Each structure stands twice: as structure tokens, then as C-alpha cells.
matplotlib code that plots the C-alpha trace (Angstrom):
import matplotlib.pyplot as plt

x = [162.5, 162.4, 163.1, 161.0, 161.1, 161.2, 161.8, 162.0, 165.8, 165.6, 163.5, 164.8, 162.8, 163.6, 162.1, 163.7, 162.8, 162.4, 158.9, 157.8, 158.1, 154.2, 153.9, 156.4, 154.8, 151.0, 152.5, 154.4, 150.9, 148.8, 151.6, 151.5, 147.7, 146.5, 149.0, 147.2, 145.7, 144.4, 142.9, 143.2, 143.1, 147.2, 148.1, 145.4, 146.9, 150.8, 150.7, 149.1, 151.6, 154.3, 152.5, 152.4, 156.3, 157.1, 154.8, 156.9, 159.9, 160.3, 157.1, 154.9, 152.1, 148.7, 146.1, 148.9, 149.7, 146.0, 145.3, 148.6, 147.0, 143.9, 146.0, 148.0, 145.0, 143.3, 145.8, 146.5, 142.9, 143.7, 146.9, 145.9, 141.8, 141.1, 138.1, 139.0, 136.7, 134.4, 135.9, 140.2, 141.3, 139.4, 139.2, 142.8, 144.0, 141.9, 142.6]
y = [43.8, 40.8, 37.0, 34.7, 30.5, 29.1, 31.9, 36.0, 36.5, 40.2, 43.4, 46.5, 49.2, 52.7, 54.7, 53.5, 55.5, 54.5, 52.8, 49.4, 46.5, 46.2, 49.2, 47.4, 44.8, 45.9, 48.7, 45.8, 43.8, 46.6, 47.3, 43.6, 43.9, 46.7, 46.5, 46.0, 44.1, 44.9, 42.2, 39.2, 35.8, 34.9, 38.3, 38.1, 34.7, 36.0, 38.4, 36.8, 33.9, 36.8, 38.1, 34.7, 34.2, 37.6, 36.9, 33.7, 34.6, 38.1, 37.6, 40.8, 41.6, 40.3, 42.8, 45.8, 44.6, 44.4, 48.0, 49.3, 47.5, 49.0, 52.4, 52.0, 50.8, 54.2, 56.0, 54.2, 54.7, 58.4, 58.6, 56.9, 57.6, 53.8, 52.0, 50.3, 47.1, 46.7, 44.4, 43.9, 43.8, 40.3, 39.0, 39.2, 38.1, 35.0, 33.9]
z = [31.8, 33.3, 32.4, 34.5, 34.2, 37.0, 38.7, 38.3, 36.8, 37.5, 37.5, 36.1, 37.0, 35.6, 37.6, 41.2, 44.2, 47.9, 49.2, 49.0, 47.4, 47.5, 45.7, 42.9, 42.8, 42.3, 40.0, 37.7, 37.8, 36.4, 33.2, 32.5, 32.5, 30.5, 27.7, 24.2, 24.1, 27.5, 30.2, 28.3, 29.7, 29.4, 31.2, 34.2, 34.0, 34.1, 36.3, 38.9, 38.6, 38.9, 41.8, 43.7, 42.5, 44.3, 47.1, 48.1, 47.5, 49.4, 51.7, 50.6, 52.4, 49.8, 51.2, 51.0, 47.0, 45.9, 46.9, 45.8, 42.2, 42.1, 42.7, 40.1, 38.1, 38.5, 37.5, 34.1, 33.7, 33.9, 31.8, 29.2, 29.6, 29.6, 31.2, 33.7, 34.3, 37.6, 40.0, 38.3, 41.0, 42.7, 39.5, 38.8, 42.0, 41.9, 38.3]

ax = plt.figure().add_subplot(projection="3d")
ax.plot(x, y, z, "-o")
ax.set_aspect("equal")
plt.show()
């Protein structure tokens, strides 16, 4: 759960574990854009804004975030038997 105005006020990840913040950002982005209806323009813009905010506040490695998004989208595709559009990571990050 998170509350967003001009700042991110909190993230509540239910499955906390050790790892890098870029992995968490990639997972968050991927979940936002794949909940139904998936890949809408609104969700793509919203997820990009979240990543931009987190990137500025936490000095994220943007290449690592993009890699983590790709990894998570593949996993989501398998778990949900969902087709992930080709090039979605690149297009989402340039919104």
C-alpha cells in the first residue's frame, strides 16, 4: 500500500527480504502495469512517475531497474499465463 501526492509517503511490502532496492522498484512497477486492465496509458504513466520519484529519492540504478522490470514481467507472464507485449519495458520507461 502506498500514498502518493507530491511525495511517496510509504511502501508496505508484505514479503520483505534482503535484496536491492532496484529489485523492489522493478517489482512494484511490474505489478502496477499488469493488474487488469493491464498496460493502460494511465497505468504506464503512473508507474513511470513512481519510478522517477523513487529514482530521485533513492538514487536508483536505472539500468538495473529496467532489468528487474523485465525479469518480473517474465515471471508474472508465466504465473498468470499472461502475454507481455514485446518492448513493453522500453516503452514504459520512456512514457
